[in-house]
Biotite code that builds the C-alpha atoms (Angstrom):
import biotite.structure as struc

atoms = struc.array([
    struc.Atom([-44.728, -13.017, -51.857], chain_id="A", res_id=1, res_name="MET", atom_name="CA", element="C"),
    struc.Atom([-41.451, -12.166, -53.589], chain_id="A", res_id=2, res_name="ILE", atom_name="CA", element="C"),
    struc.Atom([-41.726, -8.541, -52.428], chain_id="A", res_id=3, res_name="ALA", atom_name="CA", element="C"),
    struc.Atom([-42.102, -9.646, -48.809], chain_id="A", res_id=4, res_name="GLN", atom_name="CA", element="C"),
    struc.Atom([-38.974, -11.761, -49.050], chain_id="A", res_id=5, res_name="GLN", atom_name="CA", element="C"),
    struc.Atom([-36.906, -8.953, -50.541], chain_id="A", res_id=6, res_name="THR", atom_name="CA", element="C"),
    struc.Atom([-38.179, -6.571, -47.835], chain_id="A", res_id=7, res_name="ASP", atom_name="CA", element="C"),
    struc.Atom([-36.936, -8.874, -45.080], chain_id="A", res_id=8, res_name="LEU", atom_name="CA", element="C"),
    struc.Atom([-33.212, -8.541, -45.736], chain_id="A", res_id=9, res_name="TYR", atom_name="CA", element="C"),
    struc.Atom([-33.103, -4.714, -45.384], chain_id="A", res_id=10, res_name="PRO", atom_name="CA", element="C"),
    struc.Atom([-35.101, -4.990, -42.158], chain_id="A", res_id=11, res_name="GLN", atom_name="CA", element="C"),
    struc.Atom([-32.554, -7.436, -40.719], chain_id="A", res_id=12, res_name="VAL", atom_name="CA", element="C"),
    struc.Atom([-29.694, -5.133, -41.736], chain_id="A", res_id=13, res_name="VAL", atom_name="CA", element="C"),
    struc.Atom([-31.503, -2.144, -40.225], chain_id="A", res_id=14, res_name="GLU", atom_name="CA", element="C"),
    struc.Atom([-31.868, -3.920, -36.872], chain_id="A", res_id=15, res_name="ILE", atom_name="CA", element="C"),
    struc.Atom([-28.237, -5.058, -36.984], chain_id="A", res_id=16, res_name="ALA", atom_name="CA", element="C"),
    struc.Atom([-27.099, -1.488, -37.651], chain_id="A", res_id=17, res_name="THR", atom_name="CA", element="C"),
    struc.Atom([-28.379, -0.453, -34.228], chain_id="A", res_id=18, res_name="ASP", atom_name="CA", element="C"),
    struc.Atom([-25.906, -2.900, -32.658], chain_id="A", res_id=19, res_name="TYR", atom_name="CA", element="C"),
    struc.Atom([-23.034, -3.182, -35.130], chain_id="A", res_id=20, res_name="LEU", atom_name="CA", element="C"),
    struc.Atom([-23.041, 0.178, -36.869], chain_id="A", res_id=21, res_name="GLY", atom_name="CA", element="C"),
    struc.Atom([-21.621, 0.449, -40.383], chain_id="A", res_id=22, res_name="PRO", atom_name="CA", element="C"),
    struc.Atom([-20.272, -3.115, -40.290], chain_id="A", res_id=23, res_name="ALA", atom_name="CA", element="C"),
    struc.Atom([-23.777, -4.572, -40.043], chain_id="A", res_id=24, res_name="SER", atom_name="CA", element="C"),
    struc.Atom([-24.462, -5.162, -43.749], chain_id="A", res_id=25, res_name="LYS", atom_name="CA", element="C"),
    struc.Atom([-21.164, -6.962, -44.230], chain_id="A", res_id=26, res_name="ARG", atom_name="CA", element="C"),
    struc.Atom([-21.742, -8.989, -41.056], chain_id="A", res_id=27, res_name="PHE", atom_name="CA", element="C"),
    struc.Atom([-25.287, -10.027, -42.041], chain_id="A", res_id=28, res_name="ILE", atom_name="CA", element="C"),
    struc.Atom([-24.214, -10.815, -45.611], chain_id="A", res_id=29, res_name="ASP", atom_name="CA", element="C"),
    struc.Atom([-21.429, -13.062, -44.319], chain_id="A", res_id=30, res_name="ARG", atom_name="CA", element="C"),
    struc.Atom([-23.773, -14.907, -41.957], chain_id="A", res_id=31, res_name="GLN", atom_name="CA", element="C"),
    struc.Atom([-26.342, -15.530, -44.699], chain_id="A", res_id=32, res_name="ILE", atom_name="CA", element="C"),
    struc.Atom([-23.848, -16.624, -47.360], chain_id="A", res_id=33, res_name="VAL", atom_name="CA", element="C"),
    struc.Atom([-21.693, -18.789, -45.091], chain_id="A", res_id=34, res_name="ASN", atom_name="CA", element="C"),
    struc.Atom([-24.340, -20.373, -42.878], chain_id="A", res_id=35, res_name="HIS", atom_name="CA", element="C"),
    struc.Atom([-27.460, -20.409, -45.029], chain_id="A", res_id=36, res_name="LEU", atom_name="CA", element="C"),
    struc.Atom([-25.677, -20.888, -48.371], chain_id="A", res_id=37, res_name="GLN", atom_name="CA", element="C"),
    struc.Atom([-27.779, -18.314, -50.187], chain_id="A", res_id=38, res_name="LYS", atom_name="CA", element="C"),
    struc.Atom([-27.602, -14.760, -51.398], chain_id="A", res_id=39, res_name="GLU", atom_name="CA", element="C"),
    struc.Atom([-28.706, -12.169, -48.817], chain_id="A", res_id=40, res_name="PRO", atom_name="CA", element="C"),
    struc.Atom([-31.560, -10.947, -51.021], chain_id="A", res_id=41, res_name="GLU", atom_name="CA", element="C"),
    struc.Atom([-32.987, -14.498, -50.986], chain_id="A", res_id=42, res_name="GLU", atom_name="CA", element="C"),
    struc.Atom([-33.523, -14.430, -47.209], chain_id="A", res_id=43, res_name="LEU", atom_name="CA", element="C"),
    struc.Atom([-36.950, -15.704, -46.148], chain_id="A", res_id=44, res_name="THR", atom_name="CA", element="C"),
    struc.Atom([-38.784, -15.809, -42.830], chain_id="A", res_id=45, res_name="LYS", atom_name="CA", element="C"),
    struc.Atom([-38.140, -19.543, -42.768], chain_id="A", res_id=46, res_name="GLU", atom_name="CA", element="C"),
    struc.Atom([-34.397, -18.763, -42.682], chain_id="A", res_id=47, res_name="ASP", atom_name="CA", element="C"),
    struc.Atom([-34.606, -16.376, -39.753], chain_id="A", res_id=48, res_name="LEU", atom_name="CA", element="C"),
    struc.Atom([-34.487, -18.985, -36.997], chain_id="A", res_id=49, res_name="SER", atom_name="CA", element="C"),
    struc.Atom([-31.167, -20.377, -38.220], chain_id="A", res_id=50, res_name="ARG", atom_name="CA", element="C"),
    struc.Atom([-29.803, -16.912, -38.944], chain_id="A", res_id=51, res_name="LEU", atom_name="CA", element="C"),
    struc.Atom([-30.729, -15.687, -35.457], chain_id="A", res_id=52, res_name="ILE", atom_name="CA", element="C"),
    struc.Atom([-28.959, -18.681, -33.937], chain_id="A", res_id=53, res_name="GLY", atom_name="CA", element="C"),
    struc.Atom([-25.746, -17.848, -35.778], chain_id="A", res_id=54, res_name="TRP", atom_name="CA", element="C"),
    struc.Atom([-26.029, -14.157, -34.964], chain_id="A", res_id=55, res_name="ILE", atom_name="CA", element="C"),
    struc.Atom([-26.501, -14.987, -31.288], chain_id="A", res_id=56, res_name="GLU", atom_name="CA", element="C"),
    struc.Atom([-23.369, -17.149, -31.229], chain_id="A", res_id=57, res_name="VAL", atom_name="CA", element="C"),
    struc.Atom([-21.176, -14.647, -33.050], chain_id="A", res_id=58, res_name="VAL", atom_name="CA", element="C"),
    struc.Atom([-22.350, -11.537, -31.206], chain_id="A", res_id=59, res_name="VAL", atom_name="CA", element="C"),
    struc.Atom([-21.926, -13.350, -27.880], chain_id="A", res_id=60, res_name="ALA", atom_name="CA", element="C"),
    struc.Atom([-18.290, -13.909, -28.854], chain_id="A", res_id=61, res_name="LEU", atom_name="CA", element="C"),
    struc.Atom([-17.887, -10.178, -29.515], chain_id="A", res_id=62, res_name="LEU", atom_name="CA", element="C"),
    struc.Atom([-19.377, -8.927, -26.255], chain_id="A", res_id=63, res_name="THR", atom_name="CA", element="C"),
    struc.Atom([-19.989, -10.063, -22.711], chain_id="A", res_id=64, res_name="ASP", atom_name="CA", element="C"),
    struc.Atom([-23.166, -7.949, -22.602], chain_id="A", res_id=65, res_name="ASP", atom_name="CA", element="C"),
    struc.Atom([-25.832, -10.672, -22.473], chain_id="A", res_id=66, res_name="LYS", atom_name="CA", element="C"),
    struc.Atom([-28.614, -8.099, -22.331], chain_id="A", res_id=67, res_name="LYS", atom_name="CA", element="C"),
    struc.Atom([-27.439, -6.589, -25.623], chain_id="A", res_id=68, res_name="LEU", atom_name="CA", element="C"),
    struc.Atom([-27.323, -10.019, -27.271], chain_id="A", res_id=69, res_name="VAL", atom_name="CA", element="C"),
    struc.Atom([-30.838, -10.809, -26.016], chain_id="A", res_id=70, res_name="GLN", atom_name="CA", element="C"),
    struc.Atom([-32.186, -7.457, -27.166], chain_id="A", res_id=71, res_name="GLU", atom_name="CA", element="C"),
    struc.Atom([-30.623, -7.829, -30.625], chain_id="A", res_id=72, res_name="PHE", atom_name="CA", element="C"),
    struc.Atom([-31.857, -11.385, -31.161], chain_id="A", res_id=73, res_name="THR", atom_name="CA", element="C"),
    struc.Atom([-35.226, -10.564, -29.589], chain_id="A", res_id=74, res_name="GLY", atom_name="CA", element="C"),
    struc.Atom([-35.830, -7.846, -32.160], chain_id="A", res_id=75, res_name="ARG", atom_name="CA", element="C"),
    struc.Atom([-34.982, -10.294, -34.927], chain_id="A", res_id=76, res_name="LEU", atom_name="CA", element="C"),
    struc.Atom([-37.315, -12.883, -33.399], chain_id="A", res_id=77, res_name="GLU", atom_name="CA", element="C"),
    struc.Atom([-40.093, -10.269, -33.334], chain_id="A", res_id=78, res_name="ASP", atom_name="CA", element="C"),
    struc.Atom([-39.454, -9.677, -37.029], chain_id="A", res_id=79, res_name="LEU", atom_name="CA", element="C"),
    struc.Atom([-39.773, -13.415, -37.663], chain_id="A", res_id=80, res_name="ALA", atom_name="CA", element="C"),
    struc.Atom([-43.142, -13.462, -35.830], chain_id="A", res_id=81, res_name="LYS", atom_name="CA", element="C"),
    struc.Atom([-44.659, -10.619, -37.828], chain_id="A", res_id=82, res_name="GLN", atom_name="CA", element="C"),
    struc.Atom([-47.497, -11.694, -40.064], chain_id="A", res_id=83, res_name="LYS", atom_name="CA", element="C"),
    struc.Atom([-47.019, -11.303, -43.763], chain_id="A", res_id=84, res_name="THR", atom_name="CA", element="C"),
    struc.Atom([-49.888, -9.580, -45.479], chain_id="A", res_id=85, res_name="SER", atom_name="CA", element="C"),
])
């Protein structure tokens, strides 16, 4: 199970990169540390709901493109729904 948890963080950063470019890792790290009070590598699927909520709020402040915000958070929600093997 530890491997699955450590694989989650890079997947979140990869999705964020499609929307935020090179700033994505720093952005995701800041959200995890400040709002979840944990190190990014400790991110679990149980954390994703709260993380997605914060990402939605912050990205909505950065853009008026609601479709982009929905697409971004939707991809993260799909990641949260994936079964762990």
